N, C-alpha and C positions, 0 to 999 in steps of 0.2 A: 134474696137470696139470688147467690151470682148464676150466669145461662153456663147448662151444662157444656158445651163447645165453646171457645172463647173461636171468633172468624180467624181466615186468614189473610194474609196482607191482601190479596189476592180480592179478595170477598171485599174488606174496607175500599183497595182503590177502588174497584165496581161502584160502590154505593157514593163515593164522594165524584166520582167521573158523569153518574148518572143525576146528581143533583144539578138542577138549574139555577142554583145558587150557589157560594160557599158555603160548605157547613164546619160546625165547632165539635168539640168534643161530647157534649151533650147530647149533639145529635145523633152522633154517629152511635153512642152509648145507647141510646134509647128503639136506635132500629135493630140492633142485636141484642137487646135485653143483657146489658153489663150493669154490674152493680158492685159496690164494692173496692176496698182500696185495692185488691190484686189486681182486680179488672182494670181500674182506674192507671195504675202504673205500669200494666202490660200495653193498655192501650195507647201511653203515651208512648213507649218503648216503637210501637209499632207505628207512630205518625212520623216519630223522630226518621226511622228507616226509610218510612216511604220518600219525605224530604230529603235524604241522603243519596236518595236512588235519583231525585229529580223528577219523580212521575206528579208531587203536588206541591205548593207554594204555599206558605201560610201568610194570611193578609197583616193589615193593621191588626184586625179585633182578633186575632189567632184563630181564624177559621181557614178551613184547608180548600183549597180547590187545585185543577190542572195548573201545570204552569203556564203563566201569562195570561191566566183567566182573569176577563173586569170584575170589578165588585158587584155587590149587589145594587149599590146605589150610587150614578155617577153624571156627570156634567156631558152631557153632549155637545156636538156642534153639527148642524143639518148640514149635509152636504148634497142631497141631490133629492127633487122632488120630479115624479116621472109624469108621464103622461095622464096614469090616473088619480092623480094626485097624492101617492104613497110616498110617506120618507122615509130618505135614508139618511144615517148617520155615524158619527166617528166620536171615542172618544176625545176632549177638549186637549188631555194629555196623553201619551202614550210614550212608553219609556219600553217597550217591548220589541222583538227581534221582528224585522222586518215589517207588512204594513197591518197596521190592526185589523181585528176583526171586522167585518158586516153586522152594522144594527139597523133591522127594520123598526121603525117608528109605529107604534100603533094608533089607528086614531082612537078616538074617546069613543065607546061603545062598541068597537071591533066593528065597525060600521063599512069601513074600508071606501068612505066616501071624501072628497078632496075639504068639502065644507067641516067633516068633522075633528079636523086638526085645530080646534081652538081652544085650546087647554084654560078651565076655570073659566070660560065665557067672557076672553078679555075683549072677543071683538074682533080680532086679527087672524088668520089663518094661518100659522106657520109656517114658513120659509128658509131657504136655501142662507144661512151663516146666522137664521136664533140659535142660541143658546138654552142651553132645557136642561134641567134635573130631571133624572128620569129613575126608574125602578127595570133594571135589566134581569131577564131568565136565557141562563145561555141553553140553546139549540142544539148545536155542537162546537167542537175547538172553534171555526173559524166565522161563525153565525149569534145573532144574539136577537132579543127583542126587547121592544124596550117601551114600558109604557109612564107617560108623562106625569111628573109630578106637577111641576111648574115652569113658567118660563122665566130664566133669570134676567131679570130689569128689561124685558122687552127689546134688549138692544141686540144689533146684529154686528156681531165680531170678525175681524180677521182680515186677511187682505186677499186679492183673487190677481193672476196671471192672465188675462185675455188680449184677445184681439177688438178693436173697436169700432164698429161700423155705423154710418150714418144714420139717421131715420127721421122719420116725420116730427117726433117729439123730442128732438134731439139727438139720441145715440141709445146704440147700446153696446155691448162687452159682451161676447161669445169666451166663455172659461176655455182654457186650453187642456185646464186637465180635466179627462174623461170622467171622472166621477160627478162633476158637475153638469146636471142637465138642463139647470137654469139660465136663462139670459137675463143681466141686469141692465135696468133701464139706468142711461146717464143725460139727465136734464143737463139744459146750456152752460148754467154755470159751474157745472161738476166736471164742463168737456176736458180742460185742462190743455187746451191746444193741440188737443189730439186727432188727429187726420185718419180716412178712409186707410185700414188695414193697419194701423198701428200698432203693435205687441206694448202694451201696455200695464203696469201696475195699478190696480186701484183698491179703494179701501170700501169696503160693505157700510153701506148705510139701511137704518131702519125702514123698512118698505113705506109707501105711501099710503092713501086713502083706499086706494083701489087694492092693494096688497101687492100690487107689482116690488118686487125686490129691486133698489134702487145702490149704485156705485159713484165714489168718486175717481178721477182716474190722479193719480197724485207723482206719475213717472212716465214719461214714453223711453221705449227702449231700442225703437227701429221699426222700421216697415218689413212685414211679413212675404212682403211680394219678394223679397229678398229669399232667393234658393238657399241660403245659409241659414236662416233662421230658426230650422228647426233645435239645431244646437243649442242655438241663445237662448229659445225656450228653454230647452233643460236644464240649463247653465242658473237660470232665475229661477225656474220653478224648484230646482232642490238648494236653492241658497248659496252656489260655490263661490269661493272666493275670488273675485277675477285680477285686480288690481295689486299692486305690490307698492308698499311705502317707498317716499324718495327715501329716506333711510336706508331699506334693504337692496333697494336698486343702485344705490352709490356704492354699498358695501360690495357689491356682486362688479360694478364695475371696476373697483379700483384693487381686485384680487390678481393675484398673478401666479403663475407656476414657481414652486419653490425650488430652490436651489439642491443637490445632491444631500450636503451635509452627511448625516446619521441615515439619509435612506439609502435600502439595498438599490445598487444597480442593474436595472432588469431591461437594460434599452438593448443588450446583444440578443435578448431571447426574442426569437419571430414569432410574438404574441398577436393573433387575431382576431378581429371583432365578426361575430356573425349574427343575423339579426336579419327580421325581414324587410323586404326592397324598401315598404313604406315607414321605417324608423324611424323616430324623430331625434331618438337621444340614443349613443352606445356607450352603455357602463360595466358592461365586462367584455374580459378579454382572455382568450384559453390559449394555451401550447401544452403540448404531451411528450415523453421520450419511454424507448420501454427502457425499465430501470436497470440499472447496470450493477448492480449488490447480486451477489452471486447467489446471497441468503435469500432473494426475493425472485426468484429466477420465473419468469412468464410476466411479473407483476410491471406496473406501471406508475412514472412520476409525471404528477398532473402538476399546471400552476394555473390558477384561476383567478386574475388580476382585475380588480374593483376601485373604480374611481372613488378619489379618499375625498369625499362632500364636506368629512369630519373637519378635514384641514382649513374651508373656505366658509364654513358654518358652524361658529362657535357658538358654546350654550347663552342662552341669553341675550345675542345680538338680535340686529333685527331682521335681518334673514333665517335666524332659529324661530323668532315669534310667526314670521309671515309660513315657513314651513310647516312648524306645527298646527299652525291654525287651518291649511289646508289638508293635511294628513299623509295627501298622495296625489301625485297628477291624474288629470283624466282625461280618458282618449276618446274623442267624439269623431267620426267617418271626414268634417273637414277641418278640426283642429284640435289643440290638446290647451288644457287648462294646468300648467304646469305646475310643481312644486316651489320650484325656484327659477328666478328670472333668467332669461333665455341665455345675458350674457355669462352663467354656468351651466344648465342644463343643454344647452348646444355648445356652449364654447368650452370652459375651461374643464368640465368635469366630462366632458363625451371624449369618450376616445378614440379620438380621430388620427387617423394613420399619417404617421411621417411625423408626429408632434410630439414633445412631450408632454407627459402626463403624471400627475401625484397618483397612488396608488395603493389601497391596501390590498397583497396578493398569498394567497395559500399557497402553499408546497403542501402537494397532498401525496402521498404514496399509497399506492392500492395493489394487492398482491394479485394473483392469475382468478381467484374466485371474485374480485371484483370486492373485497370487504378494506376497506378503509383502515393500515397498520398504524399510520402517524402521518402529524402534519404539523407546518410548521407557519406563521404566519409573519409577514414582515410589512413596512412600511417603507415603500418601494418608488423607481421614478420609471416610467416604461415608457416605451415607443411603439405603438401598435406598428405593422410592415403591410395590413391589408384590411379595408371596409369589406367584410363579404357577405354576402347575404345565402339564404338556406339553401335556396334554388341552383345558386351558383356553388356550392360544397357540395351537395347531391350530384346535379349533374357531374362533378369533378370523379367523383367515388365511383360515378357508372360509367366513368370514362370519356366523357363531353368536358374537354377542358377549353377554359379562354383565355384571354391576355393576363387576367389576375390570376387564374387558379394554376396555371401550366406550372409557372416556377416554384409551386408550393404544394403540387399533387403529393410527392413522395416526402419531400422532408417535411412538413406539416400536419396536412389534412388526412393523409395516411394513420400516422398516429395517434393524432385524435378520436380516428374509427376503432384500434385496436383497443385504446384505452377503453372505449364506450363499450364493447360488447362484453368486457369481464362487468362494467357495470349494470348493463345490462340482464347479464345472469345472476348477477347478485338481486336484481329488483325482482326478479322472476320467482328466486328463490325464497326471496321475502315473504311475497306474497301480496304484493300492494294489491290495491282496490284498482283495477282497469277500469273506468267507462268510459267509454268511445259517446264523446258530447261535440258533437261539429259544431264550429262558431263563424256566425253569419260575418261576410267581408262587406262592407257598402263602400265601393269606390264612386267616387266622385270625379266627374269632369272636370274641365276649365270653367264652366259656366259657375259650378256649384251644384250639376242637380247629379241625380243617383244613375250611373253608368251600367252596373251592374250588381246585382245583391248575390252571392256564390258563397259555399262552404269554403275555409280555408282550408289550400293542402296541408296535409301534415306528412313530412320526411323523416328518415330517418337523423336528416341534419338537425330538424328540431328536437327529437326526442337525445340526440346527442348532447345538445348545448344543457337539456333540461337536466339530466343525468350528473353532469359535471357540476351544475349550481348548486343540485340537489346536495351533491359530496362535500361542496364548501360549508355547503349550511348546515350542515351535520355537524360538519370540524369546527364550525364558530360557534352550536350549541354543546360543543364537547369541551369548550376551554371554556367556556362562562361554567359548567357544571362542577369541572375538574378541580376550578379553581375558587367555585363558590362564589363567586362574582354575579352579583345580581343584573339580570336583562332582560328582555322580552324575548319569549317563545313562541312560536307560532305554531300553535295547540290546535290539535282535532278529536275532540273527544267522540266515544266510540257511541253508538245512536241510543238512545233513550229505551229505558225497558217499553215502553208501550210502544214505541215505535219499532222496536224490535219482535215485539211479540204480534203484532200487526203484521209486519213483513212475513215473517217467522209461518202466520197463518193461512197467507197468501198462496205464499211460495207453497206448500205444501198441497192448499186448493188445486193449484194447477201441476202438480206431479213432481215438485220440486223439496221431497220434505228437508225439513233440517231438525238435527236429534235433539228431544228439548233435551234441556241442564246444559247443553253445549256452549263453551264458551267461544262466542262466534271471533274470527278474527276476519278481515279483508280477503285472507285464501280464500274463506270460505263463499264469501259473494263470488270470488274472481272465476272459482271453480263451475259455479253455477250461469255465468257468464258464458264461458268457453264451452259448456254444455251445450246451451242456447242458440251459439254461435251462427249465422245463416239461415236460423229458421226464423217460421213467424211468428214465434216466442220472444226473440232476441229484443226489440225496441219496448216491449213492456215489461220484461224483467229489469233491461237496463233502466226504465223508468223510474220501476219503484224501489229499484235501492236507491238510487241515486237520491228521490224523496225522504227516503228513510233516515239518511246521514244528518248529521249535527253539524254545524255551520264551524267553520274555522274563524279565530280569533287569534288575539295579541294579549298574553298575559305573561309575568313573571314566574307564575305557578308552572313549573314544566307537568304538563300530565301526559306527554308525548304527542304523536302523529296517528291516530289511528289508520286514513286514509294509504298514507304512504309506509305502515306499519314502522313506525321507526320510534324509537324510545325518547330520542331528543331532536329537536330541532327549530332553529332561530336562521330568519331569513336577513341573510348579509347582502346577498347580490346585487340590489337595485336600490343604493342609497338617493341617487338621482328623482326617484321617483315614488318612493317610499319612505313616510318619514320613522317608522321601525328599523327598518336596516339600519337608519343613522345614529338611531339608539345604541344598537348592537355593534358597531363599528366604536362609537365611543365608550361603550362599555370594555373593548377589548384591548383598546387603546390604552385606558386605567389601568385595569388588570397586570396587562405586559409590558407595563412602562414604556410604551411607541410615543411618546413624546407629546405635543399640546393638542387638544381640543378634547380630552378625555371626559369621558361622564361627570357630570357635577354633583354636589352632595343633593341639591334643592330636586335636579329629577331623580334620583335615588329612590328619596321619598316619596316620589308620586310615581313610582310606573305603575303600580294596580290602575289608577288614573289614567295615565298616560295611555296604557293598553286598552282599555276600554272606551275610549276617544279615538284614536285609531283603529279600533273595530267598528266603530260608525262613521266615519270617514270613510272608512273601506265600502261600507255600505250604499252608505249618500253616492259617493262615486259609481259603483256598478249599479244603482237604479236611475241614474242621469244620463248613463251610457245608453243601457237598455232602452231608456225612454226617448233620444235621439233616432237611435236604430230604428224604434218603431215609427217614428214621425216618416223618418227618410223610406223606409218601407213603404207606408202605406201611401207617400207621395207618386212613389215606384210603380204602385198599383192603382193608381187613383183614374188613371185612363182604361182600364180594363176590367171593370164593374159590368157585369152578366159574363164574364167569362167563367169557364168549368176547369177547375184544377185540383190537381190529387194531393192526398195529404194524410198524417196520420191525426188521431185524437192526442193530445198534449194534455189533457185536465179536464177532469169531468166536477160538476157540481149541482147542483137542485137548480141555478137557474138554466143552465144548458152543458153544451161541449167547448170546449176550447179546441182547435184545429190548428195545424203547423204543417204549413204547405213544404212538398215536397221542393219545387223549383226554388223558393226565394226563403224560406225557411221563418217567412211572414205568419204571425200568430191571430187568428181573428178567432170570436164566438159566433158559434150556432146557438141562438135561442130558445130554448127548451120549447116554448110555444110555437116554431116553426118547425119541430120534427113531426114524423108522421104521426096521423091522426091517432091520439092517444094518449093517457096520463099515466106520467113516467115518475119514475121514484126511485129515490139515490139511494144505491147500495154504497156507503161511503168504503166499506173494507175491501168489496171488489172493485174498487175503482169504478162504478158502473152506475147507468143510467137504464131503468128495466121497466118494458110496458106493462103497465097493470092488464090491459086485456090481448096483446099481441104475444107479451112474454118477449118481446123484441128485445135485445142488450147491446147498448151502446157501449163499447169498455175500452178504459185510456189503452191505448196504442194502436189501436184499432185501423185498419185502413178505409179512407173514405172518399169519397168524389163530393165537392162541393162549389157553389155558384157563389161569386164574390157580389153583395148585396151592395157595399160601402164600402169606403175606403177614406178616410178623416185624416188628410197631415196633419191639419191642427192639432189635434188631438192623440194622433196615434194611433186610434183605434179603427178597425176593422172586420166587418160583421157579415157573414155568410151564412147562405141555406144549405141542404144536402139538396146535390143533383137529382136525388132519385124523387125527392118530393117539389121539385117546382114543378109549375104548371106549364 
């Protein structure tokens, strides 16, 4: 007999989320007392809808779970053992976005003592590097607990990056990964010639009789006494390719600027590059004039010229293979790991002033409202008239010219700002999501040490270039779409249903409700951000809206760009440092018949795979850059242990509070165990820790005063305690 009321999507979704393991249709039907073919078909349709909404995923055995959930049984690698003997682990394989969920390994009998971690009485305690078969229970999206089924082969797997320290019994390796809490014994035969302070790669070995984890040095990378070692650690920890093949270097060195031939001659146009003072390459140049067409009164004619990397880097070449492997350039405070060899990235593809350069250039016409009305792409030859910085251009606009900007102020810089005003107005009308996300800038002195950490300044000159680049990227996407030419779009999906509902509920709690059933757009969020601007709520609202957003990615399937409120968008403007832009250049060259270097048939058939690879390399680069900045920041703070700092809570977990310092932007942990005397519950929906007895609330973005307890440059980790709880 069928149930009188069929469950709603929300009820079924809630049941799937609340389950500690993935569930199948049988469990769902049993839970809601469903029976009969009609109910089964309706349930099948409902689950298909939930999958389409992206709020659940179907595993290999057709069991449903929240997106990126781990399976019920998995192989784990033990990554850390704390002072109490509690083990942390991660999945041996992880293909999801970002870091994998954290996994706590329950001791046998769940007594919590170190000696209890001996699965099936094999006589040796589990430790870092052990691989386990375990049964998982999901506590929340980012946390699991595991019960060991058995150790796999009793062998330690994997390789670590660490620092070699001599000791009486041979040596120790201190891992650079902050997740590793265990040092590894290196016996004399396994030293591999390592000296004190060397950064080394080491293979994990089975533990000795005493249970001490061991390792063998397999490669020495240099001394950590060098102040520039922090970037080196990040490069190797994230597996960034650093060496070009001889064939790729030779191709780059033999390259030359092409003759004019069929190219459009743009050398008479006073194009300028505008970049940061510390920019290493210049791949875009701009120019603007008032449109002389009476039919477009008040409109503008823009030119955005981009280095023609596709002329030098041909499909299937050694250069192409190297660029694809890297996916993008990676920028550290003291160095760059470039996508292309220096002969191209800082040479022929860098739009240096006074030198002929091959380019792809969009002529863009916008009306007085900033709407792109038409465009034309040409393959050209250009010659930049000046390399300007953002600060120079802004100073010129504010009436402070220098030797470089004085002759350009009226004929070149003023029209750029005129066109920008129209583009900025169009952006505001479009309702783009405007999040204020300060970026840390680490300034390194001549000795390679941190001289200063400060937020990067943002001027209208920065926004001017951004809007010109966005206009060119939109034009590139329009060409691909109107000519049905496959390529790679830069896509940014709307927030998932569960994130949107959680955000809606949170905003309502703090007095900013969003109407149920409303199809939320970036403009809805921007209105709220403007409403709280200048208030104590502003950091909190900005942070929770940011956390609700999906990750941008590269895909041949155009779903639009939610954050920019654009129906079509493709990265076109940075082919020196992004392979995705090179793909777009090649697609445009092919569909418009602009000569050599077009997209080949082999790449056409692999665009989904290429998009996934480039999305992955982009995330890898971001993680490496962030890790290096964290290490430099920890080094900057290392001699200030014991000092008080002001900051804001930047994250909340059951383990404690993450605090971002106002002064330097450094992030660190305040462990829950160090909070004022109480037991704290984690209210995930409210982004808060709440004291059980005191009722005291520590909420995301709350201002706090903290004392620096530890700053470890090796791991990039920083620990604080609240100033008020200090003895």
